[in-house]
Every structure is written in structure tokens, then in C-alpha cells.
N, C-alpha and C positions, 0 to 999 in steps of 0.2 A: 713710253718705255725707252730708256737710254741704252739698254742692252748692255749692261754691266760697266759701271763707271767706277773704276777703283782709284783710290787716292794715291798720293805720291810716295806713301810709306809702304814698302813691300812686305813689312813684317807684322803690322799691327793686327791684322785678322788672325794670323796663325798664332801670334803670342796670346791673344785672347782666347782662342780656341784650345790651346794647350793648358792654359790656366783653368778654363771651365772643366775640361776633362779630368784634371787632377783633383779639383774640388768635388767632382762627382763620381770618383773612381769606385766607390762602393755601391753604386746604383745599377751597374750592369747595363749601361745604355747600348741599345742596338742601333748603330749609326748607318744611315744610308750611304753616306760619303763624307769625306773630310770637308770642313767648313771652308777652307781656303781652296779656291778652284786652282787646279794645277795650270790651267791655261793662262793664269795671271800671275804666276809665281815668277820670282826673280830668275830662276833657272830655265824656265820653259817658254818664256815670252819676252817681247821687247816693249811691253807696256810702259816701263819706267823710263824709256828713252824720251827726252824732251820733246822731240819731233812728233812722237806718237801722241803724247798727252795734249800737244798743241792741235793736232788734227782731230782728236776726239772732241775737244772743247769747241772747236770750229763747227763740227757737225751738229752738236747740241745746239749751239747758238743759231745755226742756219734753220734748224727744225722749229725753233721757238719764233724766229722772225717770220717764217713761212706761215706759221699759225696765227700771225697777227700780233704777236707778243701781248696777249691778254693780261689783265691786271693780276690775275692769280693763275699760276701754272703748276699743275701736279705732275710729278715725275716718279718713275719706279726704277729699281735696280742701281741705286747708289750703294756703295759699300757701307755696311753698318759698323763693323769693327767694335762691336760691344758698345754701341751708342757713342763712340768716340771718333767717328769718321772725320777725316780732314779734307773731305772731297772738294768742298768749295774753296779750299786754300791751295788747290793743286796749281802748280805754276803753268801759265800760258806762255810766258816769256821770262827773261831774267828779271823783269821788273813788274810784271802783272800776273794776277791770279785768275782763275775761273771766276771768282767773285767780282773782281775788278770789271771783267768784261760783261757780267750780268748787269752790273751797276750802270754800265754805259747805255744799256737799253731800257733802264728804268726800274730794274729790281733791286730793292734795298733790304728785303726781309727774307731770311733763309732758314728753313726748318727741316731738320732731319727727323724722320719718324723714329720714335723710341720703341725698342724691342725688349720684351721681358725675358727672352731666351736667345741663345746664339742663332743668328741667321747670317747668311753670306751678304745679301743686299736687302735694302730697306727702301720705302717710299720716301720722298722729300717733296716739299713745296717751296717755290720761290714766288715772291709777291711784291707788288708795287704799293700794297696797302698793308698796314700792320694787322697781324692775326694774333690770336692767343691759342697756343698749342694746348690741347686737353689730354687727359690720360688716354692711351691707346686702347683700342678693343683687342683684348688678348684672345689669341687663337691657340687652343690646345687640343691637339689630336691624341687619340688614345695611345698611339705609339710615337715615341719622340721623333720629331721631324724638323730639320732645319728649313723645310718649306712652309712651316706653320708660322707665317709672318704676321705679326700684329698689324692691325689697321691704324694708320695715322688719322688723328682727328684734330681738327682746327676750328676754332670759332671766329666768325667774321661779323663785326657789327656794322651793318650797312644802314647809316642813319639810325632810325629807331627799330630796325629789323635785326633779328638774330639768325644767322646762317651758320649751319654746321656742315663742314666738309669731311667726308670719309674717303681718304685716299688709300686704296688698297692695292695689293699685288697678290692675287688669290692663287691657289694651288694650280699648277699647270695641268694638262690633260694627260701627262705621262704617269704611268703607275697604275696600281690597282685601285679601284673604286674612287678615281679622282673626282667623279661627279658627286659622290657622297660627301667627300671632304669639302668641296666648294659649297655644297648645300649647308654643311655645318658652319662654314665661314659666313654664309649669307644669314644664317639664323642668329649668329652672334651679332652681326651688324644691325639686323632687324630688332633685336632685344635692346640694343643700346639707343637706336632711333626712338623706340617706344619710351625708354626711360627719359631721354632728353625732351620729348614732347610733353611728358607728364610734368617735367620741371617747368617748362614754358610751352604752353599749347600753341603759341604763335611761332615756334621755331620752324625755320625752313631748312630742308635737307638736301644735300647734293652728295651722291654716292658716285665716285669716279675712280679711274685707275685702270690698271691692267686686270681685268676680272676673268680673263680666260673663259668667258662665257658669251654666247650669243643671246639675244633678247628673248628667244623662244625657249631656251633650254631651262631645265629644272633648277639650277642655282638662282637664276634671276626671278623665277616664279616664287621660290622661297623668300627671297628678299622682299618681294612685293606683297606677301601674304601677311595679314595681321587681323587679329579678332577684336582689336579696340580702336579702330579708326573707321 
């Protein structure tokens, strides 16, 4: 979890949010909070100062290197901006971008998780091998929530093997019935796993990301429960 990485355009999330609200003005949405975090607005932060973006990129690169720079690296909390995030194009210096620095350590494929509804931040994958991004697992809570982030899904062909990656950022433990909401997410991922294995019984599955759950808690028990395996 990169802990909120916003791209270099201070207006793209707020513009998308206002457009969404205008298009859904008749639906009476009860909103938890604005999509644009005030902490990262042009008025209330120094996020868009070149030296701050440089330091943030350095921190992410250091974490990746300390993890051994694996072939595939799943990340969470990249700005979504209505699936138009420019986060990998954020300038590291006058002549280099975040993407350029990632390429220096072997990453050449970049995938931002697609979202079906407005969210502030989304998962992403960087990879040294080519993947195929599949439709996300859509997460819909009964009440509109910008924390109902869809799960990024990518397919990796490893020689003759098929591996499906589910990169998620599950609901935090803040708020009422957060456990129940994470169980709902787990069940949605479980249903998609079942569907993928029915399509190809030899499919291997890796569920990863910021699940906001310990291995003994109910959401991960729900993820591991199935009646057809």
C-alpha cells in the first residue's frame, strides 16, 4: 500500500467527481465524504511541489527494491481519477517520470485497476512480464460508498499454466459493520474464482493486496469457503 499516491494533475479527481454528481443529481446519493481528499488538494497541501513528488517516488522505489523487486508487484492507493489516472507519468525530475524510474529496475508493464464507480484510489500492478487485464470484480454495497472499490483482476500465462491475480483494497475497519462489508467483498471474489475455475479447472489463483483482514478473521474465512471444490 503506497498510502495515497496522487498524480500531478490537482484537478482530475475533482472534475470527474463533479461530473458524476451532476449526472446522478436525481438519485439522491447519500455521500460519506467528497471524493477528492482535502489533504491532497492544491489549497491544503504541498503534494504538487516537485520535491514532494520526487520524495514520494523515491519512497515507493525503495520499498520495491527492499522487497526484492519481484517480477509482479501489486500496489494499492493510486489515484483513480475515473480510470484516467496519470500516476505513472508523474514527474520525478525535469526529464524523468515515475514510469522511467520503474523501467530502470526492470518493470515495463503498468496496469491501473478499472473501477465501475467513483473511488478516490485504486489498485495497480507493475510487472516485468506481460499480463492481460481482465474485467474487475465489481463491488456494490447496499448504500453508495466510495470505499466499495472494485477488485483488479489480471491473467498471467506462465508457460502452459494460467494464473489469475486478484489485487484488492478491501474496506477498512472504520465505520459500522466493516466486517460485514469485507465479507461481502470476499464472497464476490470467491464467486469470481469459482467462475474462472469452471472455465479452466487448471487455473491457479493468487488473492493479494491490502485486505484489511488478518488470516483468522471472518472475511478471509468467507474467501476460503466454497461448496464446489
